[in-house]
ZAMIDREN-975960 format. One record per residue (C-alpha): x negated, y negated, z negated. Coordinates in steps of 0.1 Angstrom, whole numbers, plus 5000, padded with zeros to 4 digits. Layout:
<sekes>
XYZ...
</sekes>
This chain:
<sekes>
555995040838557495000872561194940880562894880912566294700908569094630932572694520926573794870919571195050898567795040882565095310887562195340863558795500869555295480853553295440885552095080880552394760860554494590887558194550887560094470920563394310923565294350956568594190962570994090989569893720984567193551005564693560976562493870966560593880933557794110924556894110887553394160874552794190836549494040826547894010792549393680781551993610807554393740833553393660869556293650895555393690932558193520951558893550988561693431011563793121006564492930974567692750981571292720969571993080979569093230959568693010928571093220908568893520915565893340900567993210871569293560862565793700864564393430841567193480816566293850814562593760808563593520780565693790763562594020765560693740746558593650777558093280774554893240794555793270830553793190862554993180898553193270930555193090956552793150985555493371001558293100999558892961034561692721024562392510993565592300990566592040964568692320947565492520945563592230930566292180904566092540894562392520889562692210868565392370846563292670840560292460832562192260806563792570791560492740785558792430773561592380747560792730734556992650731556392850763555392750798556492780834553692710860552992760897549692940904549992940942552192760967552892801004552092491026555792421027556292430990553192230982554391961007557891940993556791920956554191650965556891450984559091440953556291380929556491700910553291880919551791800885554791920865554092280874550292260873548392500851546492200839549592050825548892100788552191950778553892260791551692490771551892530734548892410715546592670699547592720663544792670638545992980619544293290630546393590640545793940627546994160656547894530655549694770677551895050664554995240675554795070709554994720693552594430690552394270656550793930649550393840613549393490601548393390566550293070557549593030520547393270502548493130468552193180475554293400453557893410441559993520411563093720419566093640397568393930393571893810383574894030375575694400376575994530411576594890399580094790387581394720422582795070427585095020397586194690411586694540377584794210377586393930356585793560350583093650324581093830351580693530374578793200374578892890395575692800415574592580444572292650473569092440475566292360499563492610497565792870480567093200493569593450479571893740487574593920468578393900463580393580458582593320475582492950482584392770455583992650419585892900398586893260394590693190399589893000431587593270445588793600430590593720461587693640484584493780469582293920497578693950509576793630509573493470519571793150507569493010533567592700525570492480514573192670532575692910517577393170540579693450531582193700545585493660526586994000515590493880522591094070554590293770576586993920588585793560595582593440579582493100565579592870555578792530540575592330543574392080518574291730534573891410515576691400489578291720502576991990479578292350483579692510451579592880449580993140425578593440423579393790410575893920414572793820434569093830440567393490442563893390454562093090468559392980492556892890504555893210522552493370523552693530557554493520590554793840610555793820647556794150664557294210701557894520721555194650744555894820777556495150762558995050734562294860732563494890695561994890661563695050631563994840600562095090577559195110602558894730602558994720564556394990560554094810584554494480566553794650532550594790547549394470564549994260534549194510507552394400488554294660467557194420461558094140484560893910496561493800531563493600556563693740591564993600624565293870650567294000680569394300670569094640687571994770667572994700630574094970605575794830574578894760554580994480540584094450517587594420530588994400494587694180466586294390437588694260410591794390391590294740387590494840423588495160428586995060462585095380470587795640462589295830490591495750509591495380498587895340507588995340544590795010539588794860511585294890527584194830563581495060576579895020611581095320631578395270656575295040659576894700659575994350673573594470700571394200714572693930691570593700670570293760633568993600601568193850573567093800538566194060512563894220487561694530495559994740469557495020474557795180440560995310423561195260386563795240358565894930355565094660330565694790295568294610274566794300259563894280283564493950300561293930321558794170336555694080355554694290385550894300390549294430423549394810423551794830394554495100398557294930379560194770397562794600374566194530387566194860405569994880403570094620431567994820455568895110478566595370495565495300531565195570557562395790544562995700507559395560503560895210501563795050483565594740496568594510494569094320527571894110540572093990576573993700592574893760629574993490656575593500694572393520714570493200721566793180729564593070700561092930696558393170686555792940671557592780642555592830610558792790589562292940594563992620585564492460619565492790635568092860608569592510614569492560651571492880650574092740627574492420648574392580683575392940680577992980653578193250626579793570637579393830609577593910577576594270568574794450539572394670558572295030547570795360559573395610570571495940565574496180565573596510581574796540617577196240617574795980602574095670623570595620609569495260602569394910618566894830645565694520661564094430694561894140685561593870659559693680632559493770595558393540567557093720536556193630501554893870473557093910442555093810411557793910386561494000383563693820358566993960347569193650343572493800329
</sekes>
């Protein structure tokens, strides 16, 4: 792909694999996409006038997921202290993301300046500290729908039991009572999604029951009290979150696989059902749970504005317009997200009364707790997925566990929203389904479903 960009507009072509950036600054950048990195050919001056141009260009590369960047500075005729600082900042930024920022060629002037300040070695291609170590885990790489998928097997023995608690089908009637709830706490290594509120009792929480996520010792939910402000609590030492649950799906780690997906040059978004189908095929799992950290390309979903108690008919017209929030267009474009959910390949009847536990063997068509699951886009998969939304910040790609990244987003980004993702397949006016640009998905097969209450 070739694109020529100036301050006013961007023009796309397919003539080559180079991308030029022309601006009114004194720095020109020519982009070359190579197999494992992006090479930037720079010419002109790298000084206080032009460093913002380089910074903006690098920010766009990071948003694309390009963390391996090399510079050809053979065309730079002047390098100031402001330019040196910009190079150091980008080097540290990419190194913190398990990427690298190196200089492959330098003009005589650049080489002399960097040598004088003792920084020649920092940007050397031989500086292994700037490059992520090769992971011992072997990648399985495939390319589909314009995307590159890298799957790693983390623990071949891993599996999980899904606990199905409560009766989600009663939400339309809005008649949940104290007897329908239970008090639970999040824990390390545990994940969950459903409906509930932070608090220890039904009277305390009854006016706030909304969509929630448990993520490895953290409880987050969107109160259905009209505030539209998500809240969360993290277990820390003696501080233990107490949570009143109406219904939920619970599972635990460790995860068996990690799947990284990134766009190729011919693609920019990946629909949720396409990602789920590919993971099902790569892993061979019919039923699986997952945690995903990904950059949004537009979310389609819903959340409650009114707590489902006191017999409020939430989905009756016209009250539904005030009781339930639906996305009217793809929401939260380019924001970071954490999703958790259950995906099933085979629809089946719900658990029969009195059947407390059902095993799911490979290839078996039965899927208990089906009343928790909803069809995805093409009806070949069922799922229940909640997504927490955060402002965009760049994230590491090589973490083998989602734990650190979850904590990083909560500490440094701040929770913005929580949605129950759905497919809007209405004829003509339907918005379709959620899509993502790039991300990482941790997967574990479901060994059995247990109906808790």
